[in-house]
N, CA, C and O of each residue as an XYZ file, in Angstrom:
800
protein
N     -20.589     57.716      2.949
C     -20.065     56.360      3.053
C     -21.176     55.424      3.488
O     -21.937     55.735      4.405
N     -21.269     54.270      2.825
C     -22.319     53.306      3.142
C     -21.981     52.560      4.418
O     -20.856     52.093      4.596
N     -22.973     52.449      5.316
C     -22.759     51.740      6.571
C     -23.188     50.285      6.427
O     -24.174     49.977      5.757
N     -22.428     49.391      7.071
C     -22.774     47.968      7.078
C     -23.489     47.678      8.379
O     -22.960     47.945      9.458
N     -24.687     47.135      8.282
C     -25.444     46.806      9.479
C     -24.740     45.705     10.254
O     -24.073     44.868      9.647
N     -24.867     45.678     11.585
C     -24.177     44.674     12.402
C     -24.454     43.241     11.962
O     -23.539     42.418     11.942
N     -25.700     42.927     11.608
C     -26.029     41.554     11.203
C     -25.285     41.170      9.938
O     -24.765     40.060      9.828
N     -25.234     42.104      8.966
C     -24.531     41.832      7.709
C     -23.043     41.683      7.956
O     -22.383     40.842      7.346
N     -22.518     42.505      8.858
C     -21.089     42.425      9.173
C     -20.750     41.086      9.807
O     -19.698     40.510      9.529
N     -21.639     40.591     10.659
C     -21.395     39.294     11.315
C     -21.379     38.167     10.299
O     -20.536     37.273     10.367
N     -22.325     38.209      9.343
C     -22.357     37.184      8.298
C     -21.086     37.237      7.462
O     -20.489     36.205      7.154
N     -20.679     38.450      7.097
C     -19.460     38.602      6.292
C     -18.251     38.069      7.034
O     -17.403     37.403      6.440
N     -18.161     38.352      8.325
C     -17.021     37.869      9.117
C     -17.014     36.356      9.184
O     -15.956     35.731      9.108
N     -18.216     35.752      9.327
C     -18.296     34.287      9.371
C     -17.839     33.677      8.070
O     -17.069     32.716      8.074
N     -18.298     34.217      6.951
C     -17.912     33.698      5.636
C     -16.408     33.809      5.428
O     -15.764     32.863      4.974
N     -15.853     34.971      5.762
C     -14.412     35.171      5.600
C     -13.640     34.204      6.499
O     -12.636     33.625      6.085
N     -14.121     34.037      7.737
C     -13.464     33.101      8.648
C     -13.475     31.687      8.110
O     -12.485     30.965      8.232
N     -14.592     31.284      7.514
C     -14.681     29.939      6.941
C     -13.714     29.771      5.788
O     -13.071     28.730      5.659
N     -13.607     30.794      4.945
C     -12.693     30.702      3.812
C     -11.244     30.626      4.272
O     -10.442     29.895      3.689
N     -10.910     31.369      5.303
C      -9.540     31.347      5.811
C      -9.214     29.989      6.408
O      -8.129     29.452      6.184
N     -10.150     29.433      7.167
C      -9.914     28.136      7.807
C     -10.172     26.969      6.869
O      -9.764     25.846      7.165
N     -10.836     27.206      5.750
C     -11.237     26.234      4.733
C     -12.171     25.157      5.240
O     -12.368     24.144      4.570
N     -12.751     25.359      6.418
C     -13.720     24.372      6.889
C     -14.685     25.028      7.866
O     -14.288     25.847      8.695
N     -15.962     24.656      7.758
C     -16.976     25.143      8.680
C     -17.866     23.982      9.086
O     -17.984     22.997      8.358
N     -18.484     24.096     10.235
C     -19.462     23.105     10.639
C     -20.740     23.408      9.881
O     -21.196     24.551      9.843
N     -21.321     22.363      9.270
C     -22.501     22.624      8.446
C     -23.767     22.814      9.260
O     -24.810     23.167      8.708
N     -23.692     22.580     10.589
C     -24.814     22.875     11.462
C     -25.944     21.885     11.411
O     -26.919     22.037     12.146
N     -25.852     20.861     10.560
C     -26.945     19.910     10.454
C     -26.533     18.511     10.856
O     -27.296     17.808     11.518
N     -25.346     18.095     10.471
C     -24.932     16.720     10.742
C     -23.833     16.642     11.771
O     -23.475     15.549     12.211
N     -23.291     17.774     12.165
C     -22.193     17.766     13.111
C     -20.855     17.440     12.465
O     -19.848     17.287     13.157
N     -20.842     17.334     11.143
C     -19.590     17.035     10.453
C     -18.955     18.313      9.951
O     -19.631     19.320      9.741
N     -17.666     18.263      9.763
C     -16.945     19.404      9.232
C     -16.821     19.248      7.729
O     -16.310     18.235      7.252
N     -17.275     20.224      6.984
C     -17.188     20.154      5.536
C     -16.288     21.258      5.032
O     -16.374     22.400      5.484
N     -15.423     20.914      4.094
C     -14.483     21.895      3.563
C     -15.159     22.782      2.543
O     -16.046     22.338      1.814
N     -14.746     24.028      2.488
C     -15.268     24.956      1.500
C     -14.747     24.569      0.133
O     -13.533     24.591     -0.074
N     -15.613     24.212     -0.820
C     -15.133     23.770     -2.123
C     -14.563     24.901     -2.958
O     -14.953     26.061     -2.817
N     -13.631     24.539     -3.831
C     -13.095     25.493     -4.791
C     -13.963     25.466     -6.034
O     -14.844     24.615     -6.162
N     -13.725     26.377     -6.936
C     -14.476     26.387     -8.185
C     -14.158     25.114     -8.967
O     -12.998     24.704     -9.008
N     -15.159     24.473     -9.592
C     -14.913     23.247    -10.332
C     -13.801     23.415    -11.365
O     -13.764     24.389    -12.117
N     -12.898     22.436    -11.377
C     -11.827     22.444    -12.370
C     -10.706     23.405    -12.061
O      -9.804     23.581    -12.879
N     -10.739     24.036    -10.890
C      -9.721     25.041    -10.593
C      -8.427     24.399    -10.117
O      -8.429     23.304     -9.555
N      -7.334     25.089    -10.350
C      -6.036     24.659     -9.847
C      -5.675     25.553     -8.675
O      -6.158     26.681     -8.575
N      -4.836     25.056     -7.799
C      -4.467     25.838     -6.628
C      -3.188     26.631     -6.862
O      -2.607     27.159     -5.914
N      -2.751     26.719     -8.094
C      -1.537     27.456     -8.399
C      -0.549     26.580     -9.141
O      -0.882     25.478     -9.577
N       0.668     27.079     -9.281
C       1.708     26.338     -9.994
C       2.064     25.073     -9.237
O       1.800     24.958     -8.040
N       2.667     24.122     -9.944
C       3.085     22.877     -9.313
C       4.087     23.162     -8.206
O       4.986     23.989     -8.362
N       3.924     22.471     -7.094
C       4.823     22.615     -5.952
C       6.047     21.717     -6.129
O       6.069     20.820     -6.972
N       7.038     21.980     -5.329
C       8.203     21.097     -5.302
C       7.800     19.761     -4.695
O       6.952     19.705     -3.805
N       8.408     18.698     -5.176
C       8.173     17.374     -4.612
C       8.604     17.412     -3.147
O       9.678     17.917     -2.822
N       7.753     16.870     -2.263
C       8.065     16.881     -0.835
C       7.355     17.970     -0.065
O       7.404     17.984      1.165
N       6.691     18.890     -0.762
C       5.929     19.940     -0.075
C       4.512     19.454      0.221
O       3.911     18.735     -0.577
N       3.995     19.852      1.365
C       2.644     19.471      1.771
C       1.605     20.383      1.134
O       1.864     21.559      0.875
N       0.415     19.815      0.885
C      -0.705     20.605      0.382
C      -1.977     20.152      1.092
O      -2.177     18.963      1.337
N      -2.820     21.106      1.411
C      -4.089     20.787      2.077
C      -5.216     20.814      1.053
O      -5.289     21.688      0.189
N      -6.093     19.817      1.186
C      -7.205     19.696      0.257
C      -8.416     19.171      1.015
O      -8.298     18.777      2.175
N      -9.562     19.162      0.379
C     -10.759     18.635      1.026
C     -10.760     17.126      0.948
O     -10.175     16.545      0.034
N     -11.417     16.487      1.906
C     -11.536     15.037      1.892
C     -12.628     14.571      0.940
O     -13.331     15.380      0.333
N     -12.757     13.264      0.820
C     -13.773     12.678     -0.066
C     -15.158     13.189      0.310
O     -15.489     13.315      1.489
N     -15.956     13.480     -0.703
C     -17.296     13.998     -0.461
C     -17.293     15.379      0.166
O     -18.293     15.804      0.745
N     -16.168     16.085      0.054
C     -15.934     17.414      0.634
C     -16.051     17.409      2.156
O     -16.344     18.443      2.757
N     -15.824     16.256      2.781
C     -15.854     16.152      4.239
C     -14.430     16.047      4.768
O     -13.665     15.182      4.342
N     -14.082     16.917      5.682
C     -12.780     16.865      6.312
C     -11.702     17.592      5.536
O     -11.918     18.045      4.412
N     -10.544     17.695      6.153
C      -9.380     18.322      5.541
C      -8.263     17.295      5.496
O      -7.949     16.667      6.508
N      -7.668     17.125      4.337
C      -6.604     16.151      4.140
C      -5.334     16.891      3.742
O      -5.342     17.698      2.813
N      -4.240     16.609      4.453
C      -2.937     17.161      4.076
C      -2.129     16.051      3.406
O      -1.941     14.979      3.982
N      -1.657     16.309      2.197
C      -0.945     15.303      1.413
C       0.473     15.781      1.121
O       0.689     16.907      0.672
N       1.436     14.896      1.388
C       2.836     15.198      1.092
C       3.450     14.039      0.321
O       3.635     12.966      0.894
N       3.777     14.216     -0.967
C       4.528     13.174     -1.675
C       5.942     13.137     -1.089
O       6.605     14.170     -0.998
N       6.399     11.951     -0.694
C       7.682     11.871     -0.005
C       8.788     11.199     -0.812
O       9.953     11.577     -0.688
N       8.446     10.215     -1.631
C       9.474      9.440     -2.343
C       8.967      9.032     -3.713
O       7.783      8.736     -3.878
N       9.851      9.013     -4.691
C       9.534      8.417     -5.996
C      10.649      7.431     -6.342
O      11.833      7.716     -6.159
N      10.238      6.260     -6.849
C      11.178      5.215     -7.257
C      10.731      4.690     -8.620
O       9.544      4.464     -8.854
N      11.697      4.502     -9.510
C      11.421      3.949    -10.844
C      12.025      2.546    -10.922
O      13.205      2.358    -10.627
N      11.209      1.556    -11.323
C      11.707      0.181    -11.427
C      11.193     -0.480    -12.705
O      10.144     -0.113    -13.236
N      11.957     -1.467    -13.187
C      11.579     -2.207    -14.399
C      10.722     -3.423    -14.085
O      10.071     -3.974    -14.972
N      10.721     -3.842    -12.823
C       9.831     -4.911    -12.373
C       9.606     -4.770    -10.884
O      10.410     -4.161    -10.178
N       8.504     -5.337    -10.408
C       8.156     -5.232     -8.994
C       7.564     -6.558     -8.546
O       6.428     -6.888     -8.885
N       8.352     -7.324     -7.772
C       7.882     -8.652     -7.409
C       7.730     -9.484     -8.671
O       8.676     -9.635     -9.444
N       6.544    -10.019     -8.873
C       6.268    -10.799    -10.088
C       5.597     -9.970    -11.174
O       5.252    -10.488    -12.236
N       5.417     -8.696    -10.908
C       4.736     -7.828    -11.882
C       5.751     -7.120    -12.773
O       6.768     -6.610    -12.301
N       5.458     -7.099    -14.051
C       6.278     -6.338    -14.995
C       5.385     -5.298    -15.663
O       4.234     -5.589    -15.988
N       5.895     -4.109    -15.868
C       5.069     -3.044    -16.441
C       4.759     -3.285    -17.916
O       5.627     -3.715    -18.675
N       3.555     -3.016    -18.307
C       3.168     -3.138    -19.719
C       3.916     -2.123    -20.573
O       4.273     -2.409    -21.716
N       4.155     -0.926    -20.012
C       4.748      0.159    -20.789
C       6.264      0.257    -20.634
O       6.909      0.985    -21.389
N       6.844     -0.460    -19.672
C       8.299     -0.459    -19.537
C       8.851     -0.056    -18.180
O       9.925     -0.514    -17.789
N       8.124      0.805    -17.449
C       8.627      1.294    -16.160
C       7.476      1.527    -15.187
O       6.445      2.098    -15.542
N       7.677      1.071    -13.945
C       6.771      1.458    -12.877
C       7.356      2.688    -12.171
O       8.542      2.716    -11.840
N       6.529      3.684    -11.948
C       6.891      4.808    -11.081
C       6.053      4.658     -9.810
O       4.824      4.657     -9.862
N       6.730      4.531     -8.677
C       6.058      4.360     -7.391
C       6.265      5.624     -6.574
O       7.399      6.034     -6.329
N       5.161      6.243     -6.151
C       5.223      7.472     -5.361
C       4.629      7.188     -3.987
O       3.481      6.755     -3.883
N       5.407      7.430     -2.932
C       4.861      7.278     -1.584
C       4.357      8.628     -1.097
O       4.851      9.682     -1.495
N       3.349      8.563     -0.217
C       2.665      9.759      0.263
C       2.475      9.686      1.764
O       2.252      8.607      2.315
N       2.563     10.819      2.425
C       2.153     10.934      3.818
C       0.860     11.734      3.812
O       0.826     12.873      3.347
N      -0.213     11.124      4.337
C      -1.514     11.802      4.342
C      -2.010     11.930      5.774
O      -1.992     10.962      6.534
N      -2.455     13.134      6.141
C      -2.936     13.421      7.493
C      -4.352     13.971      7.443
O      -4.711     14.727      6.541
N      -5.153     13.574      8.434
C      -6.479     14.160      8.608
C      -6.352     15.318      9.591
O      -5.931     15.130     10.732
N      -6.717     16.511      9.143
C      -6.546     17.717      9.966
C      -7.861     18.252     10.524
O      -7.908     19.365     11.046
N      -8.925     17.463     10.415
C     -10.226     17.952     10.854
C     -10.810     17.039     11.915
O     -10.186     16.052     12.305
N     -11.999     17.364     12.380
C     -12.659     16.588     13.422
C     -13.356     15.343     12.874
O     -13.975     14.594     13.629
N     -13.257     15.124     11.578
C     -13.887     13.971     10.941
C     -12.842     13.163     10.180
O     -11.823     13.719      9.771
N     -13.066     11.869      9.979
C     -12.150     11.104      9.134
C     -12.099     11.728      7.744
O     -13.107     12.221      7.239
N     -10.932     11.703      7.137
C     -10.766     12.261      5.794
C     -10.142     11.203      4.903
O      -9.311     10.413      5.352
N     -10.542     11.192      3.644
C     -10.022     10.218      2.696
C      -9.840     10.881      1.345
O     -10.342     11.979      1.105
N      -9.110     10.198      0.457
C      -8.957     10.677     -0.918
C     -10.279     10.518     -1.670
O     -11.045      9.590     -1.410
N     -10.528     11.420     -2.588
C     -11.697     11.284     -3.460
C     -11.421     10.168     -4.465
O     -10.310     10.060     -4.983
N     -12.420      9.345     -4.739
C     -12.223      8.201     -5.630
C     -12.290      8.615     -7.098
O     -12.959      9.589     -7.444
N     -11.585      7.862     -7.970
C     -11.664      8.145     -9.411
C     -13.097      8.040     -9.936
O     -13.473      8.748    -10.869
N     -13.893      7.156     -9.335
C     -15.284      6.990     -9.780
C     -16.094      8.272     -9.601
O     -17.098      8.475    -10.283
N     -15.659      9.133     -8.687
C     -16.359     10.394     -8.450
C     -15.597     11.587     -9.030
O     -15.845     12.737     -8.667
N     -14.662     11.288     -9.941
C     -13.947     12.357    -10.633
C     -12.679     12.817     -9.956
O     -12.051     13.777    -10.402
N     -12.286     12.141     -8.873
C     -11.078     12.525     -8.164
C      -9.946     11.556     -8.421
O      -9.986     10.769     -9.367
N      -8.935     11.622     -7.570
C      -7.832     10.666     -7.655
C      -6.557     11.219     -8.252
O      -6.383     12.427     -8.415
N      -5.664     10.281     -8.576
C      -4.288     10.597     -8.954
C      -3.992     10.337    -10.415
O      -4.542      9.418    -11.023
N      -3.106     11.165    -10.978
C      -2.616     10.914    -12.324
C      -1.208     11.483    -12.473
O      -0.784     12.358    -11.717
N      -0.510     10.966    -13.456
C       0.854     11.384    -13.782
C       0.788     12.089    -15.120
O       0.312     11.516    -16.100
N       1.254     13.314    -15.176
C       1.276     14.046    -16.438
C       2.729     14.126    -16.895
O       3.570     14.743    -16.242
N       3.002     13.491    -18.030
C       4.360     13.435    -18.566
C       4.728     14.763    -19.230
O       3.888     15.645    -19.409
N       6.006     14.876    -19.587
C       6.498     16.111    -20.214
C       5.778     16.410    -21.519
O       5.645     17.571    -21.905
N       5.308     15.357    -22.208
C       4.600     15.574    -23.478
C       3.127     15.910    -23.281
O       2.387     16.076    -24.251
N       2.702     16.010    -22.014
C       1.322     16.385    -21.714
C       0.366     15.219    -21.567
O      -0.797     15.417    -21.216
N       0.834     14.004    -21.830
C      -0.055     12.849    -21.693
C      -0.309     12.537    -20.229
O       0.603     12.583    -19.403
N      -1.557     12.219    -19.919
C      -1.978     11.973    -18.547
C      -2.233     10.484    -18.332
O      -2.943      9.848    -19.110
N      -1.645      9.933    -17.266
C      -1.755      8.506    -16.963
C      -2.360      8.354    -15.568
O      -1.818      8.902    -14.609
N      -3.475      7.620    -15.429
C      -4.079      7.449    -14.098
C      -3.285      6.464    -13.247
O      -2.639      5.561    -13.778
N      -3.332      6.633    -11.945
C      -2.702      5.673    -11.039
C      -3.380      4.320    -11.187
O      -4.591      4.237    -11.390
N      -2.583      3.259    -11.081
C      -3.133      1.906    -11.166
C      -3.351      1.413    -12.574
O      -3.969      0.365    -12.763
N      -2.861      2.139    -13.582
C      -3.064      1.729    -14.979
C      -2.174      0.537    -15.330
O      -1.278      0.186    -14.563
N      -2.416     -0.083    -16.480
C      -1.588     -1.192    -16.941
C      -1.463     -2.270    -15.880
O      -2.471     -2.763    -15.373
N      -0.237     -2.640    -15.540
C      -0.003     -3.638    -14.494
C       0.310     -3.009    -13.141
O       0.724     -3.704    -12.213
N       0.117     -1.709    -13.025
C       0.431     -1.022    -11.773
C      -0.381     -1.563    -10.602
O       0.115     -1.613     -9.476
N      -1.618     -1.967    -10.855
C      -2.474     -2.475     -9.781
C      -1.965     -3.795     -9.207
O      -2.402     -4.203     -8.130
N      -1.057     -4.464     -9.900
C      -0.516     -5.744     -9.438
C       0.675     -5.589     -8.494
O       1.170     -6.574     -7.948
N       1.127     -4.363     -8.305
C       2.308     -4.112     -7.477
C       1.910     -4.078     -6.003
O       1.069     -3.278     -5.594
N       2.532     -4.966     -5.204
C       2.277     -5.003     -3.766
C       3.259     -4.103     -3.036
O       4.454     -4.109     -3.335
N       2.759     -3.327     -2.078
C       3.612     -2.347     -1.401
C       3.601     -2.450      0.112
O       3.978     -1.497      0.794
N       3.180     -3.579      0.652
C       3.241     -3.780      2.095
C       2.592     -2.662      2.874
O       1.413     -2.365      2.680
N       3.357     -2.035      3.759
C       2.801     -1.020      4.659
C       2.330      0.229      3.929
O       1.635      1.057      4.517
N       2.696      0.383      2.654
C       2.259      1.548      1.883
C       0.917      1.299      1.176
O       0.432      2.156      0.437
N       0.334      0.140      1.406
C      -0.919     -0.204      0.730
C      -2.163      0.244      1.462
O      -3.234     -0.327      1.254
N      -2.053      1.259      2.322
C      -3.205      1.741      3.097
C      -4.251      2.413      2.204
O      -3.939      2.969      1.151
N      -5.491      2.342      2.659
C      -6.591      3.046      1.979
C      -7.707      3.254      2.990
O      -7.634      2.750      4.110
N      -8.733      3.989      2.602
C      -9.853      4.239      3.492
C      -9.682      5.516      4.290
O      -8.660      6.196      4.189
N     -10.687      5.834      5.080
C     -10.685      7.064      5.856
C      -9.559      7.105      6.886
O      -9.225      6.089      7.497
N      -8.988      8.274      7.068
C      -7.922      8.489      8.046
C      -8.546      9.179      9.256
O      -9.176     10.229      9.127
N      -8.365      8.579     10.435
C      -8.988      9.098     11.645
C      -8.490     10.510     11.963
O      -7.353     10.857     11.643
N      -9.346     11.320     12.593
C      -8.958     12.690     12.933
C      -7.636     12.739     13.703
O      -7.426     11.978     14.648
N      -6.761     13.635     13.288
C      -5.509     13.835     13.989
C      -4.457     12.768     13.760
O      -3.410     12.792     14.406
N      -4.709     11.821     12.846
C      -3.740     10.761     12.572
C      -3.271     10.836     11.124
O      -3.773     11.633     10.331
N      -2.297      9.988     10.795
C      -1.756      9.980      9.438
C      -1.562      8.553      8.947
O      -1.584      7.606      9.733
N      -1.374      8.408      7.645
C      -1.090      7.128      7.005
C      -0.031      7.343      5.943
O       0.067      8.417      5.350
N       0.773      6.289      5.708
C       1.641      6.298      4.539
C       0.931      5.491      3.465
O       0.378      4.425      3.739
N       0.949      6.002      2.249
C       0.280      5.364      1.127
C       1.207      5.397     -0.082
O       2.262      6.031     -0.044
N       0.817      4.723     -1.139
C       1.619      4.760     -2.366
C       0.704      4.698     -3.573
O      -0.368      4.094     -3.528
N       1.135      5.322     -4.641
C       0.463      5.261     -5.936
C       1.477      4.746     -6.944
O       2.646      5.130     -6.925
N       1.003      3.865     -7.830
C       1.892      3.253     -8.824
C       1.370      3.576    -10.219
O       0.169      3.502    -10.480
N       2.286      3.933    -11.105
C       1.959      4.274    -12.490
C       2.775      3.384    -13.419
O       3.958      3.146    -13.174
N       2.153      2.897    -14.473
C       2.808      2.071    -15.495
C       3.121      3.003    -16.667
O       2.222      3.402    -17.407
N       4.404      3.348    -16.830
C       4.804      4.396    -17.763
C       5.756      3.902    -18.845
O       6.458      2.906    -18.666
N       5.768      4.606    -19.959
C       6.782      4.363    -20.980
C       8.105      4.945    -20.467
O       8.092      5.785    -19.567
N       9.255      4.512    -21.029
C      10.527      5.094    -20.602
C      10.556      6.624    -20.733
O      11.137      7.306    -19.888
N       9.940      7.155    -21.772
C       9.924      8.610    -21.951
C       9.078      9.288    -20.873
O       9.443     10.353    -20.375
N       7.951      8.673    -20.514
C       7.090      9.255    -19.489
C       7.712      9.179    -18.101
O       7.370      9.960    -17.213
N       8.636      8.225    -17.920
C       9.254      8.003    -16.607
C      10.483      8.868    -16.377
O      11.321      8.550    -15.533
N      10.592      9.946    -17.116
C      11.701     10.882    -16.925
C      11.214     12.131    -16.189
O      11.409     13.259    -16.642
N      10.583     11.898    -15.057
C       9.996     13.006    -14.312
C       8.657     13.396    -14.907
O       8.283     12.913    -15.976
N       7.952     14.246    -14.236
C       6.641     14.679    -14.713
C       5.956     15.500    -13.647
O       6.606     16.089    -12.783
N       4.640     15.535    -13.714
C       3.840     16.255    -12.736
C       2.843     15.293    -12.109
O       2.060     14.653    -12.810
N       2.876     15.197    -10.799
C       1.917     14.388    -10.055
C       0.714     15.271     -9.751
O       0.863     16.382     -9.243
N      -0.478     14.772    -10.065
C      -1.696     15.576     -9.900
C      -2.710     14.811     -9.061
O      -3.004     13.648     -9.335
N      -3.241     15.472     -8.040
C      -4.347     14.915     -7.261
C      -5.548     15.829     -7.415
O      -5.442     17.039     -7.214
N      -6.705     15.248     -7.776
C      -7.946     16.013     -7.940
C      -8.906     15.625     -6.831
O      -9.201     14.444     -6.647
N      -9.399     16.617     -6.087
C     -10.315     16.328     -4.992
C     -11.767     16.344     -5.473
O     -12.031     16.470     -6.669
N     -12.696     16.215     -4.539
C     -14.111     16.123     -4.886
C     -14.712     17.383     -5.441
O     -15.820     17.350     -5.977
N     -14.006     18.515     -5.331
C     -14.505     19.767     -5.899
C     -13.908     20.020     -7.284
O     -14.139     21.068     -7.887
N     -13.131     19.041     -7.785
C     -12.419     19.133     -9.076
C     -11.259     20.121     -9.014
O     -10.777     20.583    -10.048
N     -10.816     20.442     -7.812
C      -9.647     21.294     -7.640
C      -8.408     20.400     -7.634
O      -8.409     19.342     -7.003
N      -7.354     20.819     -8.332
C      -6.177     19.966     -8.517
C      -4.956     20.506     -7.794
O      -4.633     21.690     -7.881
N      -4.280     19.608     -7.073
C      -2.972     19.898     -6.487
C      -1.928     19.255     -7.377
O      -2.134     18.157     -7.893
N      -0.793     19.946     -7.560
C       0.251     19.458     -8.470
C       1.614     19.534     -7.808
O       1.915     20.456     -7.051
N       2.442     18.514     -8.124
C       3.822     18.488     -7.642
C       4.737     18.119     -8.805
O       4.376     17.295     -9.645
N       5.915     18.726     -8.853
C       6.929     18.383     -9.847
C       7.685     17.153     -9.361
O       8.242     17.159     -8.264
N       7.708     16.090    -10.177
C       8.343     14.838     -9.769
C       9.731     14.731    -10.384
O       9.876     14.882    -11.597
N      10.760     14.473     -9.567
C      12.119     14.318    -10.098
C      12.227     13.139    -11.065
O      11.428     12.204    -11.004
N      13.209     13.189    -11.948
C      13.405     12.136    -12.955
C      14.214     10.964    -12.425
O      14.366      9.959    -13.119
N      14.741     11.073    -11.201
C      15.510      9.990    -10.601
C      14.945      9.659     -9.231
O      14.214     10.458     -8.645
N      15.286      8.472     -8.717
C      14.820      8.070     -7.389
C      15.145      9.157     -6.376
O      16.274      9.641     -6.305
N      14.137      9.534     -5.592
C      14.280     10.633     -4.641
C      13.426     10.351     -3.414
O      12.318      9.828     -3.532
N      13.940     10.697     -2.233
C      13.123     10.635     -1.029
C      13.640      9.677      0.021
O      14.413      8.768     -0.283
N      13.212      9.881      1.266
C      13.727      9.102      2.393
C      13.328      7.623      2.386
O      14.011      6.809      3.009
N      12.249      7.255      1.703
C      11.829      5.856      1.676
C      12.323      5.097      0.443
O      11.930      3.949      0.234
N      13.175      5.714     -0.374
C      13.580      5.094     -1.639
C      14.173      3.705     -1.433
O      13.792      2.768     -2.135
N      15.103      3.552     -0.479
C      15.719      2.252     -0.233
C      14.709      1.212      0.226
O      14.728      0.074     -0.244
N      13.828      1.597      1.142
C      12.824      0.677      1.653
C      11.862      0.246      0.547
O      11.518     -0.931      0.445
N      11.432      1.194     -0.276
C      10.503      0.862     -1.352
C      11.162     -0.094     -2.345
O      10.535     -1.051     -2.798
N      12.404      0.162     -2.677
C      13.114     -0.743     -3.593
C      13.197     -2.160     -3.038
O      13.063     -3.131     -3.783
N      13.420     -2.282     -1.724
C      13.467     -3.617     -1.102
C      12.108     -4.290     -1.193
O      12.033     -5.487     -1.470
N      11.032     -3.543     -0.963
C       9.689     -4.119     -1.054
C       9.356     -4.582     -2.466
O       8.566     -5.507     -2.657
N       9.964     -3.933     -3.452
C       9.652     -4.224     -4.856
C      10.581     -5.254     -5.492
O      10.437     -5.569     -6.673
N      11.525     -5.777     -4.728
C      12.465     -6.741     -5.304
C      11.743     -7.961     -5.853
O      10.798     -8.454     -5.237
N      12.187     -8.456     -7.020
C      11.558     -9.656     -7.622
C      11.793    -10.886     -6.746
O      11.344    -11.980     -7.085
């Protein structure tokens, strides 16, 4: 039987520990960096809407926990009308679980949110007139301080066919994707509040 030298065993234990915790101190900057997944990898089948998922923060710094909480479908929002026929508004609870601020990866760096319809078509958040929708307290952005959370929202401008449920996808800085199954009808604890915010 091959023996593992103590030094090699210690390195192996450290690597395994980092993978289990999904974050290690990089030893140079004092920041916590998440262990990246393989580029383009998925974390498994789509989760139920309302389930939390942990992912790396922007630039692979920090750990971000994301929970989609509510989806609302509307034909108009304030003074904005959708180009495609329906706005789908998804609210999110996002928490920073690391010792560093954590944020969503930006679309400019290959990350961000999209809606995948039943026909397989992918729609990015903020498309069409979605960027014109004001959401009050759900309009948060930027880094989330360690140990704190924010409520946020993503808006999609969809055709009536695309707005019959779908898959919500978030891609982090390692190109790893988290997926949630989105109900075809208004769902979630903030549905009433979001509808009030979106009244014309």
